[in-house]
N, C-alpha and C positions, 0 to 999 in steps of 0.2 A: 083678771089674775093679778095677784100682788107681784110687785117688782122682785121681791125676795124669791118667789117661785121661778122667776126667769133667770136671775143671776144667782146661781148656787155656787158650790165650792169647786166645780169642775171648770173647764176652759170656757173662755168667752166665745169661742167659736161654737161650742155646744149651746151656749146661752143664746147666740144669734139664731141658731137653727130653731130653738124653742120659741123665740120671739116671733119669727116668721110664721111658725105653725099656729101660734096664738092669733096673730093678725088675720090669718086665713080661716081660722076656726069658726065655730058656730056663733060664739059671742065676741067675735073679733071686729075688725074695722070694715064697714060696708064698702069703702073704696077699694081696700086691698082684696076683699072677697070677690069683687067683680072683674079683677084683672085677669088677663090671659098672657101666655108667653109672648104673643105678638105685641101686645100693648107695652109690656114691661121691657121688651127688647129695645123699643124706641128710647125709653128713659136710660137704658144701659148705654146706648150709643152716646147720648149726651154726657153721661157721667164719665165715660172713657175719655172724651175730648177734654172735659174739665180736669181729669187726672193728668193728661198730657201737658196741658197748660201749666198746672201746678209744678210738674217736674221741670218744665222749661224755666220757670221762675226760681226754682231751687229752694223753696221754703219748706223745711221738713214738716212743720205743723200742717200746712195746707196739703202736702202730699199724703200725709197720714190720713187726714180727713177724707180726701178724695178716694184713696184706696178703700176706705171703709164704705163709702157710697157704692163703689163698684162691687165690692164683696157682698153687700146687702142684696143687690139686684141679682147676682149670681145665685145666692142662696134662695132667693125668692123664686127664681125660674125653676131651680131644681126641685123646690117644694111642690110646685104645680104639677110637675111630671110625676113626682112621688104620689101625689093624690090620685093620679090616673093609673097608678100601678106600673109605671114604666121604669123608673130608676129613682135613686135618691142621691143626696150629696156624697155619701160614702162611695157609691158606685162611680160617681164622677171622679173623685179623688183616686180611687183604685185604677180607673182606666188611664188617667193621665200619668200616674206613677209608672205603670207598666210600659206605657208608650215612651216615656223619657228614658227609662232603663234600656229599652230596646233600641232607641236611637242614639245612645251613647255607649256603644260597645268598646270604645277606647277608654272608658272610665269603669264600666261594670263588666266588661268582657276581656277578651284577650287580643283585641285588635289594637294596633298602634297607628298613630297619625303623626304627621310632620307639619304642625301648624294649623291655624284656624281654617284656611282654605280647604284643606283636606277634610276637616270636620264637616264643612258645608257640603262637599261632594258626597261624602258618606251618608249624610242626612238625606240628601235628595235621592240617592240610590235606595236607601232603606225605605223611604216613603213610597217610592215606586213599587217596591217589592210587596209592601203591605196592601196595596190595592188589589181588589178582586179583578181578575182578567175580564175585560169587556170589549166587545167588538167596536163599540162607540166611545171607548175611553179617550180622553184628551189630556194632554199635559197641563191644560188650563183648568181642569175640573175642580182643583182645590183653591182656585182664586175666586173669592166672593164677587158676584156681579154687583153687589151693593157698595163696594169700595168706592171712595172718591176717585174720579177719573185719573188724576195724576198718580195716585198710589197704585191704582189698578194697572196703568200703563207700565209702571216700573215692574210690578210683579209679573205681568204677562211677558214683558221683555226678558226678565230674568229666567222665568220658567222655560221659555223657548231656547234661550242660550244654553241653559243647563242640559237641554235635550239635544243639543247639537245644531240648533237652528238659530244662527246669529244674523239678525236682520240687517245690520250694517254691512256685513260681509257679502250678503246676497244682493243688497240694493246697489252696491257700488257707488257710482257718482250721485245717484238719486238721493242718497242719505245725507249728503253734505248740506250744511245750513246755507251756504252760498247759493247752491242750486235751488233749494226750496224757497229761499228769500226771493230769488228772481221770479219763480213761478207765482209766488204770492203777489208780487208787484204787478205781474201780467193779469192776474185774476182781479186785482183791485181796479185796474183800468177798464175792465170789461163790465164792472158794476154787477157782477153775478154773485149774489150772496151765498148761494149753495156752493159754488166753486171756491169762493173765498174761505168759507168755513172748512171745506175739505183741505185746502192748502195750509190753513192755519193749523189744522189737526196734524197734518203730515210733518210740519215744522216742529210742533210740540213733541210729537212722538220721537222724532229724530233727536231732539235735545234730551229727552228722557233716556234714550239709548246711549248717548254720549256720556251723560252723567253716570249711568250704571257702569260703563266700561272704565270710567275714571275713579270708580269707588265712591261716588258721591250720590246720596239719595236726593232726588229732585225735590221731594216734599220738604226735607230739611233745608235745602238750599233756598227754596222759594220762601219758606217761613222766615228764614233769617233776613232776606231782602225786604220782605213785607214789614217786619219789625223795624228795620233800619229806616224805611220810608216813613212809617208812622212817627218815628222819633224826630225825623227831620221836619216833617210837616208841623208837628207840635212846636218845635223850636222856632219855626218860621212864624207861626201864629203868635207865639210869645213875643218875638222881636217886633212884630208889627204892632201888637197891642201896647208894648212898652213905649213905642214911638208915637202912640196916640194917632195912628193912621188906620185906615180901613182897607182891607184886602181888595175890596171891589174898586177902590179908587187908584190902585197901583197899576202902572203899565207893565207890559210883559217884560221889558228890560229891567225895571225896578225889581220885579219878583225874581227874575233870573239872577240879579246881583245879590239879593238876599240869600238865595239858594246856594250860590257859590260860596258865600261867606260861611254859611252853616257847614258846608262840606269841608272847607279849610279848617274850621274850628274843630270838627270831629276828628280830622286827620291828625291834629296835634295832641289829641287826648289819648290816654292809655288804652291798650287793646281791649280791656274788660269794661270799657265805658258802656 
């Protein structure tokens, strides 16, 4: 198919839909033709992470490109379900539009709210009302099992708290990081890997709950610290290379001295460094 038949005078979103249909069509691309929703979903996950990274870097060009990649995969998945007679992209757009209207009664209805916290409470309540009653229903049903563990811990903790089950309040002393740290030290002395893993998990989950109650997302907090650590290690490597030394030849005290110098230099730099 000629490019002009894909890119016509209507919107580029329509052109993208036609492009995907062509790739999946009889004379399309062999690789695209053999894909399934399951296989494409794996690529979608990668693209979403690339989009998040672009957003964190703040380059509009990169963000625009990564948004396009994510959009392509969404259109691609919708196309496969359309081929099976299930739904098409228009149905997807219609569904999410009605859902967002329904969940924003303070914008599209007559409900009033006092701030973003009440918006969140209403959202959770409306979401619960939308679900079909089920004997085996759980407050965690909407939390994907495939989420990375740190993000899933936050979502699980948040769902429980919104349902009136606050883990920290129920756990009492057991939730404190001091108590859990002592238990972890005890497990370490016993050389029991299973017990150590369990105690590490308890401590991590406690920290996730503390973050949530402080209004901090643990994923964002950890990501920031990782970036800071990467930057410090890179500066350390550069300093050692400039001095024509080898990292392997430095003593622990020498490495610690360089590390402290880097920390002091960073502390003197502007906050947006």
